[in-house]
N, C-alpha and C positions, 0 to 999 in steps of 0.2 A: 706657406703653411697651408695645408689642406684642411678643410673643415670636415669634421665627422658627419656622416650622413644624417645623424639625429638632429643636427643644427640646420639642415637643409629642408626640414619638413615644411609642409604647406602651412602658411600663416593663417590665423583665423580672420574672418571678415571684420571690418571696422564698423562698430555700431554707429547708428545715427545719433551722435551726441555732440554737444558743442565743445566741451572740455573733457580732457582725460588726465588722470593723475599719473605720476611717474610709474607707479606700480601697474596700472592698466596698460600703459604704453609698453612697458617691459614685457608683459604677457602677449600683447598684440603683435609685437615685433620680434619676439624671441631674443631679446637682449636684456642683460641684467641692468638694474637701475644705476649702478656705479659707472657702467659703460655709457649710459645716456648722459650722465653728468659730465663725463670726460668729453664726449662728442660735442656737448654744448660749448666747451672751451675751444675745440678744434675747428668747428664749422660755424662760421658767423651767421649762416642762414638759419640755424637752429636756435631760436630764442623763445622758449616757452614763457607764458605770462607767469609772474610771481605774485602771489597774493599773501594773505595772512600767514605769518610765521615763515616766510620765504618758501611756501609750498609752490611747487611747479604745476602748472596746468597747461597741457599741450592741446592745440587745436587740431582739427582734422588734417589740414595741410602739413602740419609738422609731423604727424604720425606717418603720413605718406613719405615725407622727407627722410624720416628715420629708417623706414623700410628701404628707401633708395640707397641710403648710406650703407645699410647692412648688406644690400645686394652688391654694391660696388666693392666693399671690403671683403666680405666672406665668400661670395660666389664668383666674382670676376677677378679677385686677387689684387685689387688696387691697394696701394699704400694710403695712409691718411692724406698725405700731400697730393697724391695722384687723384684720390676721390674728391678732394677739395677742388683741384683744378678741373676735374670733369664736371662738377656741379657749377663751377663758375663759367664754363663754356657757354657762349651765346647759343640760343636755340637754333639759329641759322646754320651753324657748323654741324650740329647734330642732325638737322633736317637734311643737309647735303649728304651726310653719311648714310642716313636711312633711305634717301632717294637712290643712291648708288646700290644699296643692298636690295631695294625693292625691284630693281631690274634683273636681279639674279635669277628668279624663277623663269622668266621669259627667255633669258639667255640659255639656261639649262635645257628648256624645252626645245629651243632651236638647235642646240648641239645634239640632243637626242635624235631629232629628225635627221640631221646630217649623218649621224652614225648609222641610223636605220637605212638611209639611202645607200651608204657605202657597203652595207651588208647584203643588199639585194644582188642576185646574180647579174653578171654583166650581160647586157643585151648585145647581140651580134650587130655589127655595123653593116648596113645594106648599101 
């Protein structure tokens, strides 16, 4: 399912606060409150503090996690279980992937140099 462009808009910056209500997180992450409550059931890493009257209070790291979940589901096209698996992946696996990807620009530059050398007119053999 493709996400309409209106949902891919830039998210607002996260203010420097200790706790955020579910309504604030909803606005900061572009996700409705009922979706946040559902994600709490699906993603064990998402555990907001519950205070008086069962009110949820999210901390800064949880707001970042909600944004990451949103990115995985809406922009990268993961399923709930796929996003859960990606979040459970050890950092070393992700670092290995990023290391491999970080070598791409230098590889591209090297290939561009080779292509340029091949385009030069052939020099006569003496």
